[in-house]
RODO-2510 file (C-alpha; in nm, 4 decimals, decimal comma):
residues 108
     n   res          X          Y          Z
     1     x     6,3247   -19,9772    -6,5548
     2     x     6,2469   -19,5816    -6,4787
     3     x     6,3652   -19,5353    -6,1468
     4     x     6,1605   -19,2289    -6,1063
     5     x     5,9336   -19,1911    -5,8524
     6     x     5,5596   -19,1717    -5,9667
     7     x     5,3852   -18,8424    -5,7496
     8     x     5,0031   -18,7927    -5,7176
     9     x     4,9258   -18,5414    -5,9677
    10     x     4,7769   -18,2353    -5,7292
    11     x     4,5233   -18,1222    -5,9630
    12     x     4,5365   -17,6717    -5,9373
    13     x     4,3106   -17,5859    -6,1729
    14     x     4,5830   -17,4543    -6,3732
    15     x     4,5448   -17,4000    -6,7628
    16     x     4,9391   -17,5112    -6,8025
    17     x     5,0741   -17,7203    -6,5854
    18     x     5,3710   -17,9811    -6,5220
    19     x     5,3400   -18,3429    -6,5643
    20     x     5,2167   -18,3878    -6,1652
    21     x     5,0136   -18,0575    -6,1731
    22     x     5,2428   -17,7921    -6,0611
    23     x     5,3270   -17,4683    -6,1564
    24     x     5,5121   -17,4261    -6,4509
    25     x     5,8058   -17,1427    -6,4969
    26     x     5,7660   -16,8855    -6,7053
    27     x     6,1328   -16,9333    -6,8447
    28     x     5,9821   -17,3293    -6,8827
    29     x     5,6856   -17,2409    -7,0732
    30     x     5,8570   -16,9464    -7,2880
    31     x     6,1336   -17,2979    -7,3956
    32     x     5,8805   -17,4843    -7,4605
    33     x     5,6794   -17,2665    -7,6259
    34     x     5,9452   -17,1393    -7,8370
    35     x     6,0746   -17,4721    -7,9820
    36     x     5,6700   -17,5523    -8,0495
    37     x     5,6461   -17,2235    -8,2492
    38     x     5,9850   -17,2795    -8,4697
    39     x     5,9009   -17,6751    -8,4604
    40     x     5,5818   -17,6159    -8,6147
    41     x     5,6478   -17,3580    -8,8817
    42     x     5,4100   -17,0896    -8,7960
    43     x     5,4367   -16,7240    -8,7304
    44     x     5,6363   -16,6312    -8,4408
    45     x     5,3941   -16,4408    -8,2335
    46     x     5,4297   -16,3843    -7,8211
    47     x     5,2751   -16,6193    -7,5756
    48     x     5,0386   -16,3889    -7,4892
    49     x     4,9155   -16,2970    -7,8404
    50     x     4,7521   -16,6671    -7,8369
    51     x     4,4525   -16,5299    -7,6098
    52     x     4,4041   -16,2474    -7,8785
    53     x     4,4171   -16,4634    -8,1698
    54     x     4,1919   -16,7018    -7,9649
    55     x     3,9333   -16,4097    -7,9097
    56     x     3,9508   -16,3014    -8,2542
    57     x     3,8921   -16,6370    -8,4019
    58     x     3,6304   -16,6652    -8,1992
    59     x     3,4703   -16,3647    -8,2632
    60     x     3,5228   -16,4194    -8,6673
    61     x     3,3226   -16,7344    -8,6732
    62     x     2,9904   -16,5849    -8,4577
    63     x     3,0736   -16,6556    -8,1039
    64     x     2,8792   -16,4334    -7,8649
    65     x     3,0962   -16,1691    -7,6781
    66     x     2,9241   -16,2525    -7,3465
    67     x     3,0688   -16,6173    -7,3754
    68     x     3,3881   -16,4643    -7,5011
    69     x     3,3794   -16,2321    -7,1956
    70     x     3,3902   -16,5252    -7,0138
    71     x     3,6798   -16,7371    -7,1293
    72     x     3,8519   -16,4040    -7,1218
    73     x     3,8030   -16,3855    -6,7498
    74     x     3,7144   -15,9557    -6,8408
    75     x     3,4804   -15,8153    -6,5637
    76     x     3,2534   -15,6717    -6,7783
    77     x     3,1665   -15,7188    -7,1492
    78     x     3,2307   -15,3396    -7,1919
    79     x     3,6297   -15,4418    -7,1840
    80     x     3,5784   -15,6972    -7,4072
    81     x     3,3801   -15,5121    -7,6554
    82     x     3,6486   -15,2017    -7,6350
    83     x     3,9332   -15,4526    -7,6859
    84     x     3,8012   -15,6034    -7,9845
    85     x     3,5190   -15,3362    -8,1400
    86     x     3,7517   -15,3306    -8,4711
    87     x     3,6769   -15,6911    -8,5704
    88     x     3,2537   -15,5776    -8,5309
    89     x     3,2079   -15,3896    -8,8361
    90     x     3,2772   -15,6606    -9,0828
    91     x     3,0335   -15,8431    -8,8634
    92     x     2,8058   -15,6117    -8,8581
    93     x     2,7791   -15,6813    -9,2462
    94     x     2,7584   -16,0587    -9,1969
    95     x     2,5003   -16,0616    -8,9577
    96     x     2,2416   -15,7753    -9,1596
    97     x     2,3195   -16,0285    -9,4805
    98     x     2,2173   -16,3433    -9,2665
    99     x     1,9447   -16,1532    -9,1619
   100     x     1,8431   -16,0579    -9,5828
   101     x     1,8871   -16,4821    -9,6456
   102     x     1,6401   -16,5625    -9,3772
   103     x     1,4056   -16,3476    -9,4997
   104     x     1,4064   -16,4437    -9,8665
   105     x     1,3845   -16,8188    -9,7414
   106     x     1,0569   -16,7487    -9,5760
   107     x     0,9516   -16,6007    -9,9244
   108     x     1,0194   -16,9251   -10,0523
***
């Protein structure tokens, strides 16, 4: 039998929280993060790089920059566009190709 006293979960609306809902200290978060990276065998990146990976993947699958701005909490869409503009040129050609496919479908 477990001697641990069950504590009510305190919901502070945190992205990362302890099993009771409280803040995780940065050293503890890093310890778990690095152990997870090591066990998963994926490329070693910083915890903050997860944010950029998240943004990059969303842009590459066509999520609108406004949605990305809201998810990242940027004050303006300009910050998002300035940060991730290097991804947009490839997206421009993809958009042109999709538009061409749309016009070709209408001729059929």
